[in-house]
C-alpha positions in Angstrom: 24.6 -8.1 0.8 20.8 -8.0 0.6 18.8 -8.7 3.5 17.2 -12.1 4.0 13.6 -12.0 4.9 12.5 -14.5 7.4 8.8 -14.3 7.7 6.7 -16.8 9.6 3.4 -15.5 8.5 3.2 -16.2 4.8 0.9 -18.9 5.8 -0.9 -17.2 8.7 -3.0 -20.2 9.7 0.2 -22.1 10.8 1.3 -19.5 13.4 1.0 -19.7 17.1 -0.4 -16.4 18.5 2.0 -14.6 20.9 -0.9 -13.0 22.9 -4.4 -14.0 24.0 -7.0 -13.9 21.3 -9.4 -11.0 21.7 -13.0 -11.0 20.5 -14.7 -8.0 18.8 -18.4 -7.9 17.6 -18.4 -6.5 14.1 -22.0 -7.0 12.9 -23.2 -3.4 12.8 -20.2 -2.2 10.8 -20.6 -5.1 8.3 -24.2 -4.2 7.7 -23.3 -0.5 7.2 -20.5 -1.3 4.9 -22.9 -3.6 2.8 -25.6 -1.0 2.4 -23.0 1.6 1.4 -21.6 -0.7 -1.2 -25.2 -1.2 -2.7 -25.4 2.5 -3.0 -22.1 2.8 -4.7 -22.7 -0.1 -7.0 -19.1 -1.3 -6.4 -17.5 -4.7 -5.8 -18.2 -6.3 -2.4 -15.1 -6.8 -0.5 -15.4 -10.2 0.8 -13.2 -13.2 0.6 -15.7 -15.1 -1.5 -15.5 -12.4 -4.2 -11.8 -12.8 -4.8 -11.8 -15.6 -7.2 -15.5 -16.0 -8.2 -18.5 -13.9 -8.8 -20.6 -13.0 -5.9 -23.6 -15.4 -5.2 -26.4 -15.9 -2.7 -24.0 -17.8 -0.5 -21.9 -14.8 0.0 -24.7 -12.7 0.8 -25.9 -15.1 3.4 -22.6 -15.3 4.8 -22.4 -11.4 5.2 -25.7 -11.3 7.0 -24.9 -13.9 9.5 -23.5 -12.5 12.8 -19.9 -13.2 13.1 -17.4 -12.5 15.8 -13.8 -11.2 14.9 -10.7 -11.9 16.7 -7.0 -10.6 16.5 -3.7 -11.6 17.5 -0.3 -10.1 18.1 2.6 -11.4 16.0 6.3 -10.8 15.7 7.3 -10.3 12.0 10.9 -10.1 10.7 11.6 -7.2 8.5 15.1 -6.4 7.1 17.2 -5.6 10.2 14.2 -5.3 12.6 11.4 -7.1 14.0 8.0 -5.7 14.6 5.0 -6.6 16.8 1.9 -6.2 14.6 -1.8 -6.9 15.6 -3.6 -8.6 12.9 -7.3 -9.5 12.7 -8.3 -13.0 11.7 -10.9 -11.5 9.4 -11.6 -7.9 8.1 -14.3 -7.1 5.5 -11.8 -5.0 3.6 -8.9 -7.6 3.8 -7.0 -5.2 6.1 -6.4 -7.8 8.3 -3.0 -9.6 7.5 0.3 -8.9 6.1 0.7 -10.2 2.7 3.9 -11.5 1.0 4.2 -8.2 -1.1 4.8 -6.2 2.1 8.0 -8.2 3.0 9.2 -8.3 -0.5 8.6 -4.5 -0.9 10.4 -3.7 2.5 13.4 -5.8 1.2 13.5 -3.9 -2.2 13.1 -0.4 -0.5 15.9 -1.4 2.0 18.2 -2.1 -1.0 17.2 1.2 -2.7 16.6 3.3 0.4 19.0 6.1 -1.0 16.2 7.0 -3.4 13.8 7.5 -0.5 15.9 10.3 1.4 14.1 13.6 1.5 10.8 12.1 0.2 7.4 12.9 1.5 5.6 9.6 1.3 1.8 8.5 1.3 1.1 4.7 1.5 -2.1 3.5 -0.1 -3.8 0.5 1.3 -1.8 0.5 4.6 -3.8 -2.2 6.1 -2.0 -2.9 9.5 0.5 0.0 8.9 3.5 -2.5 9.2 5.3 -1.2 6.1 5.0 2.3 7.0 6.1 1.5 10.6 9.1 -0.2 9.2 10.1 2.6 6.9 9.6 5.2 9.9 11.8 3.1 12.3 14.4 2.0 9.9 15.0 5.3 7.9 13.2 7.9 9.8 11.1 8.8 6.7 8.2 11.3 6.6 5.3 8.9 5.9 1.6 8.9 6.0 -0.7 5.8 6.0 -4.1 5.7 4.3 -6.8 3.1 3.8 -10.5 2.9 3.3 -12.6 5.1 5.6 -12.9 2.6 8.5 -12.4 3.4 12.1 -11.2 -0.3 12.9 -8.4 0.2 10.3 -7.3 3.4 11.6 -7.4 2.4 15.2 -5.3 -0.9 14.5 -2.5 1.3 12.8 -2.4 3.6 15.8 -2.2 0.4 18.0 0.6 -1.0 16.0 2.5 2.3 15.9 2.4 2.5 19.7 3.3 -1.2 20.0 6.6 -0.5 18.1 7.5 2.9 19.7 6.1 5.1 17.0 4.8 8.0 19.1 3.0 10.2 18.1 1.5 7.8 16.0 1.8 8.1 12.0 -0.5 10.5 10.4 -3.4 8.6 8.6 -5.9 9.7 5.9 -9.2 8.0 5.5 -9.9 7.6 1.7 -12.0 5.4 -0.5 -10.5 5.1 -4.0 -12.3 7.1 -6.6 -13.9 9.4 -3.9 -12.6 13.2 -3.7 -9.3 13.1 -1.9 -9.4 15.0 1.5 -6.3 17.1 0.6 -6.9 19.4 -2.3 -3.1 20.1 -3.0 -1.2 16.9 -2.4 2.5 17.4 -1.7 3.6 13.7 -1.3 6.2 13.3 -4.0 6.4 9.4 -3.5 3.1 7.2 -3.2 3.7 3.6 -2.4 1.6 0.3 -2.1 2.0 -3.3 -2.1 -0.5 -6.1 -3.0 -3.4 -3.8 -3.9 -4.4 -5.3 -7.3 -6.8 -7.7 -5.6 -10.2 -6.2 -6.7 -10.4 -5.9 -10.5 -13.6 -3.9 -10.0 -11.7 -1.2 -8.1 -9.0 -0.7 -10.8 -10.8 2.4 -12.2 -11.3 3.8 -8.9 -7.7 3.2 -7.9 -6.4 4.8 -11.1 -8.6 8.0 -10.5 -7.1 8.3 -7.1 -3.5 7.8 -8.5 -4.1 10.2 -11.3 -5.2 12.9 -8.8 -2.2 12.3 -6.4 0.3 12.4 -9.2 -1.0 15.1 -11.6 -2.1 17.6 -8.8 1.2 17.4 -6.8 2.3 20.6 -5.4 6.0 20.3 -4.4 7.0 22.0 -1.2 10.3 23.9 -0.8 12.0 20.7 0.4 11.0 18.7 -2.6 11.9 21.6 -5.0 15.4 21.7 -3.5 15.6 18.0 -3.7 14.7 18.0 -7.4 17.1 20.6 -8.2 20.0 18.7 -6.6 19.0 15.5 -8.4 18.9 17.4 -11.8 22.6 18.7 -11.1 23.9 15.2 -10.1 24.2 14.0 -13.5 21.7 11.3 -14.4 21.0 9.0 -17.4 17.4 8.6 -18.9 16.1 5.2 -18.1 15.9 4.3 -21.7 19.5 4.7 -22.0 20.4 2.3 -19.1 19.1 -0.6 -17.2 17.7 -0.1 -13.8 20.5 -0.6 -11.3 21.5 0.4 -7.6 21.5 4.0 -8.3 17.8 4.4 -9.4 16.5 7.8 -9.1 12.7 8.2 -9.1 10.7 11.1 -10.8 8.8 13.6 -8.7 6.2 12.6 -8.1 6.1 8.8 -8.5 4.0 5.7 -7.5 6.0 2.6 -6.5 4.0 -0.5 -6.3 5.1 -4.1 -5.3 2.8 -6.9 -6.5 3.3 -10.6 -5.3 -0.1 -11.9 -5.2 -1.1 -14.1 -8.3 -3.6 -12.6 -10.6 -4.3 -13.3 -14.2 -2.2 -11.5 -16.9 -5.5 -10.3 -18.3 -6.4 -8.7 -15.0 -2.8 -7.2 -14.7 -3.1 -5.8 -18.3 -6.6 -4.1 -17.4 -4.8 -2.0 -14.6 -1.6 -1.2 -16.6 -3.6 -0.4 -19.7 -5.8 1.8 -17.6 -2.9 3.7 -16.3 -1.6 4.3 -19.7 -4.9 5.6 -20.9 -4.9 8.0 -18.0 -1.8 9.6 -19.0 0.4 7.6 -16.6 3.6 5.8 -17.8 4.4 2.4 -16.2 7.8 0.9 -15.9 8.8 -2.4 -14.4 11.8 -2.0 -12.1 12.4 -5.7 -11.6 11.3 -7.9 -8.7 7.6 -7.2 -9.5 8.2 -3.5 -8.4 6.7 -1.0 -10.8 7.2 2.8 -11.1 4.2 4.7 -12.4 4.4 8.5 -13.1 2.8 11.2 -15.0 3.7 11.0 -18.7 6.8 13.2 -19.9 8.6 12.3 -16.6 11.2 9.7 -16.6 12.9 7.5 -14.0 16.6 7.8 -14.1 19.8 5.8 -13.1 22.9 7.5 -12.0 25.8 6.6 -14.4 
């Protein structure tokens, strides 16, 4: 029977903090970030730019000194509760848990057999909650990653420690579209949830995905796992619907998307993937499998 997610944070403003609110001055980091964005000529990651074009009011808002707070909250994941520290605001939106995180945790729990033996990288880890859930629940080899921002990395480390994950999960600081820190990536499964918020970043995201999937170098364990899967008897995805015995290609990108965006914006991302030589398959429940062309997802008969 599928897990029932009980999440009290789908409307974060209605939740009473479980710990005293603490304050952090973030003015200098904001200024440095804005200066970098001007040089990169990319979209500004501010809440005002999510649904409308940037205007003078958003610039004024960014140049005004603000003080940032955070709270500790308990979140219910399938079969486990996690204590997660969340910021009330973060200039990269790495502050709160979004609905896609919980929905994806549910889906991955129901399909956990396809995760065994995988080396996993999460893009856009934010608070690190999903990665922590997967490590605690299924003892998976997982690495977190997000924008090159010390505040994000420190918060993920804090949340690891708060939930008994020591040593903390390995973390990679990476801005989509920039050269990846690892030349020969050996993650055979890349995951992410609710990362299609910034249309202007789709091109950079696809560039990063293309590198991770097309430059994948399997290690000995992955080679053995692929050989076992090939000998287990599988059915091409085009010959059978997705079901409980889903097998993922090596490598693959799994993405859950629950935030509402326009169909036209969705099409921009998925069309961009196709043009980059990546195949896209909807697995149901707003979960998508993306992998290099000529590699297919399979179902066990």
